PDB file of N, H, CA, C and O in Angstrom:
ATOM      1  N   UNK A   1    -175.693   5.386 -80.532  1.00  0.00           N
ATOM      2  CA  UNK A   1    -175.567   6.358 -81.587  1.00  0.00           C
ATOM      3  C   UNK A   1    -175.433   5.603 -82.908  1.00  0.00           C
ATOM      4  O   UNK A   1    -174.742   4.588 -82.990  1.00  0.00           O
ATOM      5  N   UNK A   2    -176.094   6.108 -83.922  1.00  0.00           N
ATOM      6  H   UNK A   2    -176.656   6.933 -83.855  1.00  0.00           H
ATOM      7  CA  UNK A   2    -176.066   5.434 -85.231  1.00  0.00           C
ATOM      8  C   UNK A   2    -174.652   5.391 -85.807  1.00  0.00           C
ATOM      9  O   UNK A   2    -173.841   6.288 -85.581  1.00  0.00           O
ATOM     10  N   UNK A   3    -174.384   4.335 -86.549  1.00  0.00           N
ATOM     11  H   UNK A   3    -175.043   3.606 -86.733  1.00  0.00           H
ATOM     12  CA  UNK A   3    -173.049   4.104 -87.091  1.00  0.00           C
ATOM     13  C   UNK A   3    -172.623   5.200 -88.063  1.00  0.00           C
ATOM     14  O   UNK A   3    -171.448   5.564 -88.097  1.00  0.00           O
ATOM     15  N   UNK A   4    -173.545   5.725 -88.842  1.00  0.00           N
ATOM     16  H   UNK A   4    -174.499   5.429 -88.814  1.00  0.00           H
ATOM     17  CA  UNK A   4    -173.165   6.784 -89.797  1.00  0.00           C
ATOM     18  C   UNK A   4    -172.655   8.020 -89.065  1.00  0.00           C
ATOM     19  O   UNK A   4    -171.738   8.686 -89.545  1.00  0.00           O
ATOM     20  N   UNK A   5    -173.233   8.335 -87.914  1.00  0.00           N
ATOM     21  H   UNK A   5    -173.978   7.794 -87.523  1.00  0.00           H
ATOM     22  CA  UNK A   5    -172.764   9.475 -87.128  1.00  0.00           C
ATOM     23  C   UNK A   5    -171.402   9.167 -86.518  1.00  0.00           C
ATOM     24  O   UNK A   5    -170.517  10.023 -86.516  1.00  0.00           O
ATOM     25  N   UNK A   6    -171.229   7.969 -86.006  1.00  0.00           N
ATOM     26  H   UNK A   6    -171.948   7.274 -86.008  1.00  0.00           H
ATOM     27  CA  UNK A   6    -169.917   7.572 -85.466  1.00  0.00           C
ATOM     28  C   UNK A   6    -168.833   7.697 -86.549  1.00  0.00           C
ATOM     29  O   UNK A   6    -167.752   8.232 -86.302  1.00  0.00           O
ATOM     30  N   UNK A   7    -169.139   7.197 -87.736  1.00  0.00           N
ATOM     31  H   UNK A   7    -170.017   6.762 -87.937  1.00  0.00           H
ATOM     32  CA  UNK A   7    -168.176   7.265 -88.842  1.00  0.00           C
ATOM     33  C   UNK A   7    -167.842   8.708 -89.182  1.00  0.00           C
ATOM     34  O   UNK A   7    -166.677   9.039 -89.402  1.00  0.00           O
ATOM     35  N   UNK A   8    -168.850   9.568 -89.227  1.00  0.00           N
ATOM     36  H   UNK A   8    -169.796   9.299 -89.048  1.00  0.00           H
ATOM     37  CA  UNK A   8    -168.647  10.987 -89.538  1.00  0.00           C
ATOM     38  C   UNK A   8    -167.783  11.647 -88.471  1.00  0.00           C
ATOM     39  O   UNK A   8    -166.892  12.434 -88.789  1.00  0.00           O
ATOM     40  N   UNK A   9    -168.043  11.328 -87.207  1.00  0.00           N
ATOM     41  H   UNK A   9    -168.767  10.689 -86.948  1.00  0.00           H
ATOM     42  CA  UNK A   9    -167.270  11.920 -86.120  1.00  0.00           C
ATOM     43  C   UNK A   9    -165.801  11.543 -86.221  1.00  0.00           C
ATOM     44  O   UNK A   9    -164.931  12.396 -86.050  1.00  0.00           O
ATOM     45  N   UNK A  10    -165.516  10.284 -86.494  1.00  0.00           N
ATOM     46  H   UNK A  10    -166.222   9.590 -86.633  1.00  0.00           H
ATOM     47  CA  UNK A  10    -164.127   9.838 -86.635  1.00  0.00           C
ATOM     48  C   UNK A  10    -163.481  10.521 -87.834  1.00  0.00           C
ATOM     49  O   UNK A  10    -162.334  10.960 -87.752  1.00  0.00           O
ATOM     50  N   UNK A  11    -164.203  10.613 -88.941  1.00  0.00           N
ATOM     51  H   UNK A  11    -165.135  10.256 -89.008  1.00  0.00           H
ATOM     52  CA  UNK A  11    -163.680  11.246 -90.155  1.00  0.00           C
ATOM     53  C   UNK A  11    -163.337  12.718 -89.896  1.00  0.00           C
ATOM     54  O   UNK A  11    -162.263  13.184 -90.276  1.00  0.00           O
ATOM     55  N   UNK A  12    -164.246  13.440 -89.255  1.00  0.00           N
ATOM     56  H   UNK A  12    -165.118  13.061 -88.947  1.00  0.00           H
ATOM     57  CA  UNK A  12    -164.009  14.857 -88.978  1.00  0.00           C
ATOM     58  C   UNK A  12    -162.851  15.027 -87.998  1.00  0.00           C
ATOM     59  O   UNK A  12    -162.003  15.899 -88.188  1.00  0.00           O
ATOM     60  N   UNK A  13    -162.810  14.209 -86.964  1.00  0.00           N
ATOM     61  H   UNK A  13    -163.499  13.501 -86.810  1.00  0.00           H
ATOM     62  CA  UNK A  13    -161.706  14.299 -85.995  1.00  0.00           C
ATOM     63  C   UNK A  13    -160.374  14.020 -86.686  1.00  0.00           C
ATOM     64  O   UNK A  13    -159.400  14.736 -86.456  1.00  0.00           O
ATOM     65  N   UNK A  14    -160.319  12.997 -87.524  1.00  0.00           N
ATOM     66  H   UNK A  14    -161.111  12.416 -87.711  1.00  0.00           H
ATOM     67  CA  UNK A  14    -159.082  12.699 -88.256  1.00  0.00           C
ATOM     68  C   UNK A  14    -158.638  13.885 -89.098  1.00  0.00           C
ATOM     69  O   UNK A  14    -157.459  14.239 -89.109  1.00  0.00           O
ATOM     70  N   UNK A  15    -159.585  14.498 -89.805  1.00  0.00           N
ATOM     71  H   UNK A  15    -160.543  14.210 -89.796  1.00  0.00           H
ATOM     72  CA  UNK A  15    -159.262  15.642 -90.658  1.00  0.00           C
ATOM     73  C   UNK A  15    -158.738  16.819 -89.836  1.00  0.00           C
ATOM     74  O   UNK A  15    -157.737  17.438 -90.197  1.00  0.00           O
ATOM     75  N   UNK A  16    -159.417  17.124 -88.735  1.00  0.00           N
ATOM     76  H   UNK A  16    -160.230  16.621 -88.442  1.00  0.00           H
ATOM     77  CA  UNK A  16    -158.991  18.244 -87.885  1.00  0.00           C
ATOM     78  C   UNK A  16    -157.608  17.979 -87.290  1.00  0.00           C
ATOM     79  O   UNK A  16    -156.764  18.875 -87.254  1.00  0.00           O
ATOM     80  N   UNK A  17    -157.375  16.749 -86.825  1.00  0.00           N
ATOM     81  H   UNK A  17    -158.060  16.022 -86.854  1.00  0.00           H
ATOM     82  CA  UNK A  17    -156.078  16.394 -86.242  1.00  0.00           C
ATOM     83  C   UNK A  17    -154.986  16.512 -87.290  1.00  0.00           C
ATOM     84  O   UNK A  17    -153.904  17.027 -87.010  1.00  0.00           O
ATOM     85  N   UNK A  18    -155.267  16.035 -88.502  1.00  0.00           N
ATOM     86  H   UNK A  18    -156.147  15.617 -88.730  1.00  0.00           H
ATOM     87  CA  UNK A  18    -154.282  16.115 -89.586  1.00  0.00           C
ATOM     88  C   UNK A  18    -153.952  17.570 -89.928  1.00  0.00           C
ATOM     89  O   UNK A  18    -152.796  17.909 -90.183  1.00  0.00           O
ATOM     90  N   UNK A  19    -154.983  18.429 -89.932  1.00  0.00           N
ATOM     91  H   UNK A  19    -155.922  18.154 -89.725  1.00  0.00           H
ATOM     92  CA  UNK A  19    -154.788  19.832 -90.296  1.00  0.00           C
ATOM     93  C   UNK A  19    -154.114  20.646 -89.203  1.00  0.00           C
ATOM     94  O   UNK A  19    -153.259  21.483 -89.491  1.00  0.00           O
ATOM     95  N   UNK A  20    -154.497  20.404 -87.930  1.00  0.00           N
ATOM     96  H   UNK A  20    -155.191  19.724 -87.696  1.00  0.00           H
ATOM     97  CA  UNK A  20    -154.081  21.303 -86.854  1.00  0.00           C
ATOM     98  C   UNK A  20    -153.342  20.644 -85.708  1.00  0.00           C
ATOM     99  O   UNK A  20    -152.929  21.329 -84.772  1.00  0.00           O
ATOM    100  N   UNK A  21    -153.164  19.338 -85.755  1.00  0.00           N
ATOM    101  H   UNK A  21    -153.499  18.782 -86.515  1.00  0.00           H
ATOM    102  CA  UNK A  21    -152.385  18.649 -84.728  1.00  0.00           C
ATOM    103  C   UNK A  21    -153.239  18.039 -83.627  1.00  0.00           C
ATOM    104  O   UNK A  21    -154.458  18.211 -83.591  1.00  0.00           O
ATOM    105  N   UNK A  22    -152.569  17.323 -82.732  1.00  0.00           N
ATOM    106  H   UNK A  22    -151.580  17.183 -82.762  1.00  0.00           H
ATOM    107  CA  UNK A  22    -153.230  16.550 -81.677  1.00  0.00           C
ATOM    108  C   UNK A  22    -153.950  17.382 -80.628  1.00  0.00           C
ATOM    109  O   UNK A  22    -154.758  16.847 -79.868  1.00  0.00           O
ATOM    110  N   UNK A  23    -153.678  18.659 -80.572  1.00  0.00           N
ATOM    111  H   UNK A  23    -153.022  19.094 -81.189  1.00  0.00           H
ATOM    112  CA  UNK A  23    -154.301  19.484 -79.534  1.00  0.00           C
ATOM    113  C   UNK A  23    -155.559  20.211 -80.006  1.00  0.00           C
ATOM    114  O   UNK A  23    -156.154  20.970 -79.242  1.00  0.00           O
ATOM    115  N   UNK A  24    -155.965  19.989 -81.243  1.00  0.00           N
ATOM    116  H   UNK A  24    -155.482  19.372 -81.864  1.00  0.00           H
ATOM    117  CA  UNK A  24    -157.128  20.697 -81.794  1.00  0.00           C
ATOM    118  C   UNK A  24    -158.399  20.273 -81.056  1.00  0.00           C
ATOM    119  O   UNK A  24    -158.587  19.102 -80.724  1.00  0.00           O
ATOM    120  N   UNK A  25    -159.255  21.249 -80.813  1.00  0.00           N
ATOM    121  H   UNK A  25    -159.102  22.200 -81.082  1.00  0.00           H
ATOM    122  CA  UNK A  25    -160.532  20.991 -80.153  1.00  0.00           C
ATOM    123  C   UNK A  25    -161.679  20.994 -81.149  1.00  0.00           C
ATOM    124  O   UNK A  25    -161.595  21.619 -82.207  1.00  0.00           O
ATOM    125  N   UNK A  26    -162.759  20.288 -80.801  1.00  0.00           N
ATOM    126  H   UNK A  26    -162.828  19.781 -79.942  1.00  0.00           H
ATOM    127  CA  UNK A  26    -163.972  20.266 -81.611  1.00  0.00           C
ATOM    128  C   UNK A  26    -165.185  20.368 -80.691  1.00  0.00           C
ATOM    129  O   UNK A  26    -165.115  20.048 -79.504  1.00  0.00           O
ATOM    130  N   UNK A  27    -166.284  20.815 -81.258  1.00  0.00           N
ATOM    131  H   UNK A  27    -166.342  21.075 -82.222  1.00  0.00           H
ATOM    132  CA  UNK A  27    -167.571  20.743 -80.573  1.00  0.00           C
ATOM    133  C   UNK A  27    -168.446  19.814 -81.400  1.00  0.00           C
ATOM    134  O   UNK A  27    -168.070  19.446 -82.512  1.00  0.00           O
ATOM    135  N   UNK A  28    -169.598  19.432 -80.882  1.00  0.00           N
ATOM    136  H   UNK A  28    -169.903  19.732 -79.979  1.00  0.00           H
ATOM    137  CA  UNK A  28    -170.437  18.518 -81.652  1.00  0.00           C
ATOM    138  C   UNK A  28    -170.974  19.171 -82.922  1.00  0.00           C
ATOM    139  O   UNK A  28    -171.415  18.474 -83.835  1.00  0.00           O
ATOM    140  N   UNK A  29    -170.942  20.486 -82.987  1.00  0.00           N
ATOM    141  H   UNK A  29    -170.584  21.052 -82.245  1.00  0.00           H
ATOM    142  CA  UNK A  29    -171.358  21.178 -84.206  1.00  0.00           C
ATOM    143  C   UNK A  29    -170.398  20.927 -85.366  1.00  0.00           C
ATOM    144  O   UNK A  29    -170.778  21.109 -86.523  1.00  0.00           O
ATOM    145  N   UNK A  30    -169.175  20.517 -85.083  1.00  0.00           N
ATOM    146  H   UNK A  30    -168.866  20.370 -84.143  1.00  0.00           H
ATOM    147  CA  UNK A  30    -168.170  20.281 -86.130  1.00  0.00           C
ATOM    148  C   UNK A  30    -168.584  19.166 -87.084  1.00  0.00           C
ATOM    149  O   UNK A  30    -168.046  19.060 -88.186  1.00  0.00           O
ATOM    150  N   UNK A  31    -169.526  18.345 -86.673  1.00  0.00           N
ATOM    151  H   UNK A  31    -169.963  18.431 -85.778  1.00  0.00           H
ATOM    152  CA  UNK A  31    -169.915  17.193 -87.477  1.00  0.00           C
ATOM    153  C   UNK A  31    -171.092  17.479 -88.405  1.00  0.00           C
ATOM    154  O   UNK A  31    -171.626  16.571 -89.041  1.00  0.00           O
ATOM    155  N   UNK A  32    -171.493  18.751 -88.476  1.00  0.00           N
ATOM    156  H   UNK A  32    -171.059  19.490 -87.959  1.00  0.00           H
ATOM    157  CA  UNK A  32    -172.670  19.137 -89.253  1.00  0.00           C
ATOM    158  C   UNK A  32    -172.387  20.362 -90.095  1.00  0.00           C
ATOM    159  O   UNK A  32    -171.480  21.139 -89.796  1.00  0.00           O
ATOM    160  N   UNK A  33    -173.172  20.531 -91.153  1.00  0.00           N
ATOM    161  H   UNK A  33    -173.909  19.900 -91.396  1.00  0.00           H
ATOM    162  CA  UNK A  33    -173.093  21.730 -91.988  1.00  0.00           C
ATOM    163  C   UNK A  33    -173.627  22.918 -91.196  1.00  0.00           C
ATOM    164  O   UNK A  33    -174.209  22.734 -90.127  1.00  0.00           O
ATOM    165  N   UNK A  34    -173.443  24.099 -91.693  1.00  0.00           N
ATOM    166  H   UNK A  34    -172.971  24.248 -92.562  1.00  0.00           H
ATOM    167  CA  UNK A  34    -173.907  25.298 -90.999  1.00  0.00           C
ATOM    168  C   UNK A  34    -175.412  25.481 -91.058  1.00  0.00           C
ATOM    169  O   UNK A  34    -175.942  26.458 -90.528  1.00  0.00           O
ATOM    170  N   UNK A  35    -176.103  24.552 -91.697  1.00  0.00           N
ATOM    171  H   UNK A  35    -175.673  23.759 -92.128  1.00  0.00           H
ATOM    172  CA  UNK A  35    -177.561  24.615 -91.719  1.00  0.00           C
ATOM    173  C   UNK A  35    -178.102  23.366 -91.026  1.00  0.00           C
ATOM    174  O   UNK A  35    -177.441  22.328 -90.991  1.00  0.00           O
ATOM    175  N   UNK A  36    -179.269  23.476 -90.494  1.00  0.00           N
ATOM    176  H   UNK A  36    -179.806  24.319 -90.522  1.00  0.00           H
ATOM    177  CA  UNK A  36    -179.866  22.388 -89.727  1.00  0.00           C
ATOM    178  C   UNK A  36    -180.669  21.487 -90.671  1.00  0.00           C
ATOM    179  O   UNK A  36    -181.900  21.522 -90.679  1.00  0.00           O
ATOM    180  N   UNK A  37    -179.954  20.679 -91.467  1.00  0.00           N
ATOM    181  H   UNK A  37    -178.954  20.651 -91.460  1.00  0.00           H
ATOM    182  CA  UNK A  37    -180.626  19.838 -92.445  1.00  0.00           C
ATOM    183  C   UNK A  37    -180.919  18.424 -91.937  1.00  0.00           C
ATOM    184  O   UNK A  37    -181.562  17.640 -92.635  1.00  0.00           O
ATOM    185  N   UNK A  38    -180.455  18.094 -90.735  1.00  0.00           N
ATOM    186  H   UNK A  38    -179.933  18.731 -90.168  1.00  0.00           H
ATOM    187  CA  UNK A  38    -180.742  16.779 -90.148  1.00  0.00           C
ATOM    188  C   UNK A  38    -180.907  16.937 -88.638  1.00  0.00           C
ATOM    189  O   UNK A  38    -180.031  16.528 -87.876  1.00  0.00           O
ATOM    190  N   UNK A  39    -182.018  17.524 -88.198  1.00  0.00           N
ATOM    191  H   UNK A  39    -182.730  17.856 -88.817  1.00  0.00           H
ATOM    192  CA  UNK A  39    -182.189  17.820 -86.772  1.00  0.00           C
ATOM    193  C   UNK A  39    -182.161  16.592 -85.868  1.00  0.00           C
ATOM    194  O   UNK A  39    -181.705  16.686 -84.728  1.00  0.00           O
ATOM    195  N   UNK A  40    -182.631  15.455 -86.339  1.00  0.00           N
ATOM    196  H   UNK A  40    -183.002  15.378 -87.265  1.00  0.00           H
ATOM    197  CA  UNK A  40    -182.610  14.248 -85.504  1.00  0.00           C
ATOM    198  C   UNK A  40    -181.183  13.801 -85.225  1.00  0.00           C
ATOM    199  O   UNK A  40    -180.857  13.421 -84.101  1.00  0.00           O
ATOM    200  N   UNK A  41    -180.342  13.846 -86.232  1.00  0.00           N
ATOM    201  H   UNK A  41    -180.607  14.155 -87.145  1.00  0.00           H
ATOM    202  CA  UNK A  41    -178.950  13.456 -86.058  1.00  0.00           C
ATOM    203  C   UNK A  41    -178.216  14.471 -85.174  1.00  0.00           C
ATOM    204  O   UNK A  41    -177.401  14.092 -84.332  1.00  0.00           O
ATOM    205  N   UNK A  42    -178.505  15.745 -85.367  1.00  0.00           N
ATOM    206  H   UNK A  42    -179.166  16.053 -86.050  1.00  0.00           H
ATOM    207  CA  UNK A  42    -177.907  16.782 -84.531  1.00  0.00           C
ATOM    208  C   UNK A  42    -178.274  16.574 -83.067  1.00  0.00           C
ATOM    209  O   UNK A  42    -177.418  16.692 -82.191  1.00  0.00           O
ATOM    210  N   UNK A  43    -179.527  16.268 -82.798  1.00  0.00           N
ATOM    211  H   UNK A  43    -180.223  16.172 -83.510  1.00  0.00           H
ATOM    212  CA  UNK A  43    -179.964  16.026 -81.421  1.00  0.00           C
ATOM    213  C   UNK A  43    -179.331  14.756 -80.850  1.00  0.00           C
ATOM    214  O   UNK A  43    -179.037  14.685 -79.657  1.00  0.00           O
ATOM    215  N   UNK A  44    -179.126  13.773 -81.696  1.00  0.00           N
ATOM    216  H   UNK A  44    -179.364  13.831 -82.665  1.00  0.00           H
ATOM    217  CA  UNK A  44    -178.461  12.544 -81.251  1.00  0.00           C
ATOM    218  C   UNK A  44    -177.025  12.849 -80.818  1.00  0.00           C
ATOM    219  O   UNK A  44    -176.568  12.364 -79.783  1.00  0.00           O
ATOM    220  N   UNK A  45    -176.321  13.650 -81.610  1.00  0.00           N
ATOM    221  H   UNK A  45    -176.693  14.045 -82.450  1.00  0.00           H
ATOM    222  CA  UNK A  45    -174.949  14.041 -81.269  1.00  0.00           C
ATOM    223  C   UNK A  45    -174.937  14.895 -80.007  1.00  0.00           C
ATOM    224  O   UNK A  45    -174.091  14.702 -79.135  1.00  0.00           O
ATOM    225  N   UNK A  46    -175.866  15.832 -79.906  1.00  0.00           N
ATOM    226  H   UNK A  46    -176.554  15.989 -80.614  1.00  0.00           H
ATOM    227  CA  UNK A  46    -175.933  16.702 -78.727  1.00  0.00           C
ATOM    228  C   UNK A  46    -176.229  15.896 -77.472  1.00  0.00           C
ATOM    229  O   UNK A  46    -175.630  16.138 -76.423  1.00  0.00           O
ATOM    230  N   UNK A  47    -177.135  14.953 -77.567  1.00  0.00           N
ATOM    231  H   UNK A  47    -177.621  14.756 -78.419  1.00  0.00           H
ATOM    232  CA  UNK A  47    -177.473  14.110 -76.417  1.00  0.00           C
ATOM    233  C   UNK A  47    -176.263  13.296 -75.979  1.00  0.00           C
ATOM    234  O   UNK A  47    -175.964  13.217 -74.787  1.00  0.00           O
ATOM    235  N   UNK A  48    -175.565  12.690 -76.936  1.00  0.00           N
ATOM    236  H   UNK A  48    -175.807  12.754 -77.904  1.00  0.00           H
ATOM    237  CA  UNK A  48    -174.363  11.907 -76.631  1.00  0.00           C
ATOM    238  C   UNK A  48    -173.316  12.794 -75.958  1.00  0.00           C
ATOM    239  O   UNK A  48    -172.693  12.397 -74.973  1.00  0.00           O
ATOM    240  N   UNK A  49    -173.131  13.992 -76.499  1.00  0.00           N
ATOM    241  H   UNK A  49    -173.636  14.314 -77.300  1.00  0.00           H
ATOM    242  CA  UNK A  49    -172.087  14.910 -76.047  1.00  0.00           C
ATOM    243  C   UNK A  49    -172.431  15.523 -74.687  1.00  0.00           C
ATOM    244  O   UNK A  49    -171.609  15.511 -73.771  1.00  0.00           O
ATOM    245  N   UNK A  50    -173.641  16.054 -74.562  1.00  0.00           N
ATOM    246  H   UNK A  50    -174.309  16.064 -75.306  1.00  0.00           H
ATOM    247  CA  UNK A  50    -174.016  16.851 -73.390  1.00  0.00           C
ATOM    248  C   UNK A  50    -174.611  16.006 -72.267  1.00  0.00           C
ATOM    249  O   UNK A  50    -174.144  16.060 -71.130  1.00  0.00           O
ATOM    250  N   UNK A  51    -175.635  15.230 -72.585  1.00  0.00           N
ATOM    251  H   UNK A  51    -176.015  15.186 -73.509  1.00  0.00           H
ATOM    252  CA  UNK A  51    -176.329  14.488 -71.531  1.00  0.00           C
ATOM    253  C   UNK A  51    -175.607  13.207 -71.135  1.00  0.00           C
ATOM    254  O   UNK A  51    -175.428  12.937 -69.947  1.00  0.00           O
ATOM    255  N   UNK A  52    -175.195  12.426 -72.109  1.00  0.00           N
ATOM    256  H   UNK A  52    -175.340  12.644 -73.074  1.00  0.00           H
ATOM    257  CA  UNK A  52    -174.587  11.133 -71.803  1.00  0.00           C
ATOM    258  C   UNK A  52    -173.206  11.281 -71.199  1.00  0.00           C
ATOM    259  O   UNK A  52    -172.905  10.656 -70.182  1.00  0.00           O
ATOM    260  N   UNK A  53    -172.353  12.106 -71.815  1.00  0.00           N
ATOM    261  H   UNK A  53    -172.598  12.614 -72.641  1.00  0.00           H
ATOM    262  CA  UNK A  53    -170.958  12.194 -71.382  1.00  0.00           C
ATOM    263  C   UNK A  53    -170.597  13.484 -70.650  1.00  0.00           C
ATOM    264  O   UNK A  53    -169.488  13.615 -70.131  1.00  0.00           O
ATOM    265  N   UNK A  54    -171.530  14.438 -70.608  1.00  0.00           N
ATOM    266  H   UNK A  54    -172.430  14.333 -71.030  1.00  0.00           H
ATOM    267  CA  UNK A  54    -171.312  15.702 -69.896  1.00  0.00           C
ATOM    268  C   UNK A  54    -169.978  16.362 -70.279  1.00  0.00           C
ATOM    269  O   UNK A  54    -169.207  16.799 -69.424  1.00  0.00           O
ATOM    270  N   UNK A  55    -169.742  16.415 -71.584  1.00  0.00           N
ATOM    271  H   UNK A  55    -170.368  16.060 -72.278  1.00  0.00           H
ATOM    272  CA  UNK A  55    -168.510  17.006 -72.102  1.00  0.00           C
ATOM    273  C   UNK A  55    -168.616  18.527 -72.148  1.00  0.00           C
ATOM    274  O   UNK A  55    -169.713  19.081 -72.223  1.00  0.00           O
ATOM    275  N   UNK A  56    -167.470  19.193 -72.105  1.00  0.00           N
ATOM    276  H   UNK A  56    -166.579  18.744 -72.045  1.00  0.00           H
ATOM    277  CA  UNK A  56    -167.422  20.640 -72.283  1.00  0.00           C
ATOM    278  C   UNK A  56    -167.778  20.982 -73.726  1.00  0.00           C
ATOM    279  O   UNK A  56    -167.827  20.106 -74.589  1.00  0.00           O
ATOM    280  N   UNK A  57    -168.026  22.270 -73.976  1.00  0.00           N
ATOM    281  H   UNK A  57    -167.986  22.981 -73.274  1.00  0.00           H
ATOM    282  CA  UNK A  57    -168.397  22.685 -75.331  1.00  0.00           C
ATOM    283  C   UNK A  57    -167.326  22.269 -76.339  1.00  0.00           C
ATOM    284  O   UNK A  57    -167.652  21.725 -77.394  1.00  0.00           O
ATOM    285  N   UNK A  58    -166.060  22.516 -76.028  1.00  0.00           N
ATOM    286  H   UNK A  58    -165.796  22.957 -75.171  1.00  0.00           H
ATOM    287  CA  UNK A  58    -164.953  22.078 -76.878  1.00  0.00           C
ATOM    288  C   UNK A  58    -164.171  21.000 -76.141  1.00  0.00           C
ATOM    289  O   UNK A  58    -163.860  21.128 -74.957  1.00  0.00           O
ATOM    290  N   UNK A  59    -163.863  19.944 -76.870  1.00  0.00           N
ATOM    291  H   UNK A  59    -164.115  19.841 -77.832  1.00  0.00           H
ATOM    292  CA  UNK A  59    -163.035  18.853 -76.360  1.00  0.00           C
ATOM    293  C   UNK A  59    -161.979  18.534 -77.405  1.00  0.00           C
ATOM    294  O   UNK A  59    -162.143  18.865 -78.579  1.00  0.00           O
ATOM    295  N   UNK A  60    -160.916  17.904 -76.990  1.00  0.00           N
ATOM    296  H   UNK A  60    -160.783  17.636 -76.036  1.00  0.00           H
ATOM    297  CA  UNK A  60    -159.861  17.511 -77.919  1.00  0.00           C
ATOM    298  C   UNK A  60    -160.409  16.490 -78.913  1.00  0.00           C
ATOM    299  O   UNK A  60    -161.091  15.541 -78.525  1.00  0.00           O
ATOM    300  N   UNK A  61    -160.111  16.689 -80.184  1.00  0.00           N
ATOM    301  H   UNK A  61    -159.558  17.460 -80.499  1.00  0.00           H
ATOM    302  CA  UNK A  61    -160.565  15.772 -81.224  1.00  0.00           C
ATOM    303  C   UNK A  61    -160.042  14.361 -80.975  1.00  0.00           C
ATOM    304  O   UNK A  61    -160.733  13.382 -81.258  1.00  0.00           O
ATOM    305  N   UNK A  62    -158.824  14.254 -80.449  1.00  0.00           N
ATOM    306  H   UNK A  62    -158.263  15.049 -80.219  1.00  0.00           H
ATOM    307  CA  UNK A  62    -158.232  12.947 -80.144  1.00  0.00           C
ATOM    308  C   UNK A  62    -159.096  12.210 -79.116  1.00  0.00           C
ATOM    309  O   UNK A  62    -159.340  11.011 -79.257  1.00  0.00           O
ATOM    310  N   UNK A  63    -159.554  12.914 -78.096  1.00  0.00           N
ATOM    311  H   UNK A  63    -159.356  13.888 -77.981  1.00  0.00           H
ATOM    312  CA  UNK A  63    -160.396  12.320 -77.053  1.00  0.00           C
ATOM    313  C   UNK A  63    -161.727  11.840 -77.633  1.00  0.00           C
ATOM    314  O   UNK A  63    -162.162  10.723 -77.353  1.00  0.00           O
ATOM    315  N   UNK A  64    -162.365  12.676 -78.433  1.00  0.00           N
ATOM    316  H   UNK A  64    -162.012  13.584 -78.661  1.00  0.00           H
ATOM    317  CA  UNK A  64    -163.659  12.313 -79.025  1.00  0.00           C
ATOM    318  C   UNK A  64    -163.502  11.105 -79.925  1.00  0.00           C
ATOM    319  O   UNK A  64    -164.311  10.179 -79.867  1.00  0.00           O
ATOM    320  N   UNK A  65    -162.479  11.102 -80.751  1.00  0.00           N
ATOM    321  H   UNK A  65    -161.822  11.854 -80.798  1.00  0.00           H
ATOM    322  CA  UNK A  65    -162.237   9.968 -81.643  1.00  0.00           C
ATOM    323  C   UNK A  65    -162.062   8.690 -80.831  1.00  0.00           C
ATOM    324  O   UNK A  65    -162.652   7.664 -81.170  1.00  0.00           O
ATOM    325  N   UNK A  66    -161.272   8.731 -79.776  1.00  0.00           N
ATOM    326  H   UNK A  66    -160.793   9.565 -79.501  1.00  0.00           H
ATOM    327  CA  UNK A  66    -161.052   7.549 -78.939  1.00  0.00           C
ATOM    328  C   UNK A  66    -162.350   7.070 -78.307  1.00  0.00           C
ATOM    329  O   UNK A  66    -162.604   5.867 -78.247  1.00  0.00           O
ATOM    330  N   UNK A  67    -163.171   8.001 -77.834  1.00  0.00           N
ATOM    331  H   UNK A  67    -162.964   8.978 -77.883  1.00  0.00           H
ATOM    332  CA  UNK A  67    -164.443   7.626 -77.218  1.00  0.00           C
ATOM    333  C   UNK A  67    -165.364   6.945 -78.233  1.00  0.00           C
ATOM    334  O   UNK A  67    -165.989   5.929 -77.931  1.00  0.00           O
ATOM    335  N   UNK A  68    -165.441   7.509 -79.426  1.00  0.00           N
ATOM    336  H   UNK A  68    -164.933   8.335 -79.672  1.00  0.00           H
ATOM    337  CA  UNK A  68    -166.313   6.960 -80.457  1.00  0.00           C
ATOM    338  C   UNK A  68    -165.835   5.570 -80.867  1.00  0.00           C
ATOM    339  O   UNK A  68    -166.643   4.650 -80.991  1.00  0.00           O
ATOM    340  N   UNK A  69    -164.524   5.411 -81.078  1.00  0.00           N
ATOM    341  H   UNK A  69    -163.868   6.158 -80.977  1.00  0.00           H
ATOM    342  CA  UNK A  69    -163.988   4.123 -81.479  1.00  0.00           C
ATOM    343  C   UNK A  69    -164.147   3.067 -80.384  1.00  0.00           C
ATOM    344  O   UNK A  69    -164.238   1.874 -80.671  1.00  0.00           O
ATOM    345  N   UNK A  70    -164.180   3.518 -79.128  1.00  0.00           N
ATOM    346  H   UNK A  70    -164.105   4.488 -78.895  1.00  0.00           H
ATOM    347  CA  UNK A  70    -164.353   2.592 -78.000  1.00  0.00           C
ATOM    348  C   UNK A  70    -165.823   2.201 -77.812  1.00  0.00           C
ATOM    349  O   UNK A  70    -166.146   1.331 -77.003  1.00  0.00           O
ATOM    350  N   UNK A  71    -166.698   2.851 -78.564  1.00  0.00           N
ATOM    351  H   UNK A  71    -166.435   3.558 -79.221  1.00  0.00           H
ATOM    352  CA  UNK A  71    -168.120   2.518 -78.468  1.00  0.00           C
ATOM    353  C   UNK A  71    -168.833   3.183 -77.322  1.00  0.00           C
ATOM    354  O   UNK A  71    -169.914   2.749 -76.925  1.00  0.00           O
ATOM    355  N   UNK A  72    -168.246   4.228 -76.784  1.00  0.00           N
ATOM    356  H   UNK A  72    -167.367   4.581 -77.106  1.00  0.00           H
ATOM    357  CA  UNK A  72    -168.856   4.942 -75.668  1.00  0.00           C
ATOM    358  C   UNK A  72    -170.046   5.757 -76.139  1.00  0.00           C
ATOM    359  O   UNK A  72    -170.692   6.429 -75.334  1.00  0.00           O
TER     360      UNK A  72
END
């Protein structure tokens, strides 16, 4: 996964955790605007989330952040 997407995922997870606590959940859509302005990046995130890691629609932001930082 490209580094800019990894950085964005960590940034969004940090913000959500700060706002709502350690139990807050996110989906891969949380890393994008409400419009599809970067379909390649969206598909990259979806592939990582759904095909590679077989994650549920919502996962804990803490878990996603840890996975991204670990290079998974």
